[in-house]
N, C-alpha and C positions, 0 to 999 in steps of 0.2 A: 553521407548520411550515416554510414556507420562511424565516423569519426564524430560526428555530433552526438550521437547516441553516448559514444565512449567519453566526450568531455562532460555528458551529463551525469554518468555514473560515477565517474574517476572521484570527484569530492568525498563521495562517501567513503570510499576506501582510503582516502588519505588523511580525512580530517573527523571520521566517525567517532573512533575511540578518544582521541584528544579532547573533541567538543563533549563528550559524555563526562569525561573526568572535570572538565573545566565547569560544565553546568551543574555538578553537584558541589561546586565551591561558590556558586553565586547564585543570584536570584534569575531565575528563568524567563518572568515577563519582560522584563528590558531588552533581552536578547531575541523574544521573538518580535517583539516591535523594530529593533535594527535590522533583523534579517528580512523583514517585509519591506523595510525602506531601501536595503540594497537591492532586493530584488525589483522594485520599482524602479530605480536608477538605471541599473542593469537594461531593463527592458526597453526604457525611454529611449536609451541610444539607437534603438532599431528604426523606429519611424523617424528620429531627428536626422540620422545619416541617409534614410532614403529620400527624404525631402531635401537634402544638401546634395543628393546623388554622389554619394561616398561609401555607400552600402557595399559590403565585401563579405564574402564567407568567412575569413578569418576574425572578421568581427564576431560573427555568429558564432563561431566555435568561443570566443572568448566570453560572449554573453552567456553562453550556454554552461560554460565553467563557473562564472560568478553567481548565476542564480542557481546551480546545483550545490555549490558550497554553501550559500545563504539558505537553500533548502534542509540540507544536512543539519545545519544549526536549529533552525525552526522546527524541524519535525520530532528532533530529541526533545527541545525544550518543551514543545507542545505536550508531548507523551509524557514528560516528567510533572509537566505543572497541572494537569488535568485533576489527579487528586486532590490538591491544595484548592483547586478551583470548586470543586463539585462536593469534597468531601468523601472519604474511602467508603462510607455506608451508602452513597449513591450512584457508585461508580457504574452499575449495570445501566440505571436510566441515563446517566451524563452520555455513556458510548453509544447508547441507542439513539440518542438526540443528535450527536456528533455525526454517526455515521449515516443517520438519514438525511442530514444536511449536505454531505459530502456526496449521497447517492443522488439528490435533487441536482446539486452542482454539475455531477457527471452525465445528467439527462439534459440538462438546460444547455450547458456549455458548448458542446461540439455543435449544435443546432445553431446557438448564435454566432459561433467563431464561422462556420461555413457561411453564412448570410453576411457577415460582417467583411469576410475577405471578398465574397463575390462583389459586392457594391463598393467597398472602400479600398481593396487590394490589402495583401496581407501585411506589410509593413505597418500600415496605417492600423489595420485590427490590433496591432500588438500595443498600440498606444491605451487602448481599452482595457488590456492585459494589465499594463503598468499601473493604470488608475485603479485596478481593482485591488491592487496590492497596497495603494495608498489608503484605501478603506480598510483593508486588514490591520496596517498599522494603528490607526486611528482608533478602532473597536478594541484592539488590544490594550491600547494605552487607557481605554476607557475604565478597563476593569480595576475594580479595587478590593483586592485579596490579598490578605497578609500571608504571604509564604512563611513555611516553617524555617526557623533560624538552622543554619548550618553548625552542626557539633565542631567545636575547636579542635584543631589538632595541632600538635607540634611539628610533623613532619609531614611532607608530601614528595609522594614518588610518581610520576605520571605512567610509568610502565608498570609498575605494581597495581596502582588503582584502575588502570584500563584492565588488566589482567583479572583482578577482582571481580569487575563487570561481566567479563567474558566467562570466569569459571561459575558465576551464578546461574547463568543460563544453563547448565548442564549439571549442576549440583542440586539444585531445588527440582523436585520430581515433577512438578505441576509445568514450571516453567521450561524445563527440559521437554516435555510432552508437546507443549505449545510452540517453542522452537521448531522441534522436526517437523511438525506439520507444517509451519509456515515456510520455512524452506523447500519442502518437498512440493508444496502448492506454487509456489512462486517458480521454482526451477521447472515444473512441468508446465506452467504456463508460458514460459519464455521459449522451451523446446518446441512448443507448439505454434507460439507467435511467430516463430523464424520461417514457417512454412505454411501456415494456416490459410492465408489469403492466396498464396500461389496456388494451393490446391483446390480450394473451393472457388474462388474467381476465376483464376486463369485456366484450370483446367475442367472444373466440373460446371462452370457457367453459371454459378450464384451471381447476382448483380450486387454492387456496391450498396445499393438503397438495401436490398435483403439483408446483406450482411450487417449493416447497421441497424436494422430492425431487431436480429438476433442478439447483437450486443446489448440494444437498449432494453431488450424483455428481459436480460439479466438485473439490470438496474431497476426496473419496475418491481420484480419479484422481490428483489432484496428490501424493499420497501414493506413489503407485506410481511417478510419473515422477521422483521423487527418487531411488528405488533403481534403477529400470531404467535411467537414462543414466549411472548412475557407471561402469560398465565400458567404456562409451565413452570417457569421459573418460579414464580410466587408460590408455586403448589411444591416446591423443593424436588424439581426434577432438572436441574441444572445440568447434571452428569449427563442425563439421557439427551437432552438438546445439544450439549458438546459433541457427543458421537453421532447423534442423527445429523447435525449440520456438517460434520466433515464428511461422512458417508454420503449427504445429497451432494454437496459439492464435488466429490469425487464421480459420482455417477453421472451428473449432469456434464463435467468434463469429458467422460468417456462416451457419451453421446455423438461426439463427432466421428468415432469409427463406423458406427453404423450409418451415419448420415453419408459418410464418404462412398459406403458399399451398395447405397439406397438406389430405387431409380431415381430420374431426375425430378419428377414432380414431388419426390418426398423428401428431398434433401433440405429445402428450406423449413419445413415444419418441423423435421428433427432437430435442425439447429437452433430453432426458437425453443422447442421443448429442453433441449439441452440448456440453453441459456436461462430460462425460468428456474429449472431445477438448481443449477448451480448458483444461481444469484441469491435464491432463497436459501440455500445451505450457507452460504459464504458468510451472509448477514448473520444468521443465526449464531454461527461460530464466533465470527470475528468480535461481535459487541461483548460477549462474556469472555473472551480470552483477554482483552484489553482489560476488561474489570478485575480479572483474577491476577494479573500481572501487577496493576495499579495497587492491589490490597497486599500481595505478598511480598513484594519487593519492599525493602527498607526505604524510606523517604531518602536517606542520605546516599542509597545506591540507586535510586531511579534513572538518573542521567546516564550513569556508565553501563547500567544493562539495556537500556534502551538502545544505546549507542552500539553495544555490543551486537545485539539483535538487527539493528540497521545495517550494521557492516556485514554481518553473516548474510543477510538476505541480499545484499548488493552482490556479493561473491557468487551467490547461487544464481542472481539473475544474469550476469554477465557470463559466467559458465553456461547457463541454460541457452542464451542466445547463440554463443560460439558453438556448443555442441548440437543445438537443433540445425544451425545452417549445413555444418559438417555433414550430419546424417542424411539431411535432404539431398546433399548431392552424391552421398555414397549408396545409401539403402533406399531413397526414393521419398517422395513425399507422402504417401499414404502410410508407409511403415515408420516414417517418422511420427505421424499423429499417433500411431499404435504405441509407441514407446512413450511419448509424452503422456498419453491417457493411462499408462502403465505408472509413471513417476507421480502423475497426480494421485492415483489411487492410494498409494503408499500414505498420503496425507491422513488418511483416515486411521491408520493403525495406531499411532500413537495415544489416540483419544479412547481407541477400544482396550488397549492393553496397558494402561496406565491409570494412577489414582484418579484422573479427571472423570471417568465414567461413574465413579461412586461418590461425586459431590452432590450434595442435595442444595448447597447455596454457595455465594462468594465465600472464601474463608475469611476469617478475621486479619485485621491487619497485623503482621509481625513486626 
């Protein structure tokens, strides 16, 4: 299982930066279509091999690597394509709708997966997953939007262009703040994820169903966060929303510590409360950080900057998972949760001590 996860993350580290450079040289919508067709083809081999009785774990590793590679290109292309699709003046609303649809999928997907696996077995359930990527490819092909022309250049240098994208993450003050917050939040989440289930299910007696409800609570409250924060943004309180969203996310994650210390009947309610608060804060922050990045990053650099963030976050995810596992074995499950909560809490600091908190609205495109 550890290798399976590694094969999913590895493509982001290998291909993320080259993908960003290439996607700034070409149209992004055809890449999105091709990536989803590749996902569909790779996943379709799973039920086919199962029906032929030749399915094996090495094949699953290969499928994970191929789909991880396609997802690397798709995620970067999608992020860079959204400003052209919605218009930079509509990025807050566009990201709110995008994040809402993602949240609905995260609510419905696991439940449908569990039912399908139970009724039809796991390999056959993957056939439905493959079909969903065909739907994605068709709807992406359906889009009729003229992408901005790429500026002509006489010289191309892969390393230099990739370096420019990484540099933008740290030289632009707003993007730097957002990048540090995303890295801290993801790394804290991976630290916690390495021991969370072991602590609360195996040791403290929370049932898998209760844990699923606690996770679902975060998705439900994120839907509310997308709607509640919009009036504040319309009144010129974007900075307040960014600081408040990051702070609520950190506070909700930190509630795992008192939950672990609470009497048995209180553990589940505290976990649900933490999910509600962190989910609300995450959506309030995420919608707007994507809109800000989409506006301040010049269009010819959108692919490279998105790729740089994609790779940096992937490194943080891998490091967080490995460190979380090591800490769980050395200082124990509870203290690893404490460390993870402290790391997640630092995600609020960049928003508090940066120009983000003074924003009244999404900056004009640069």
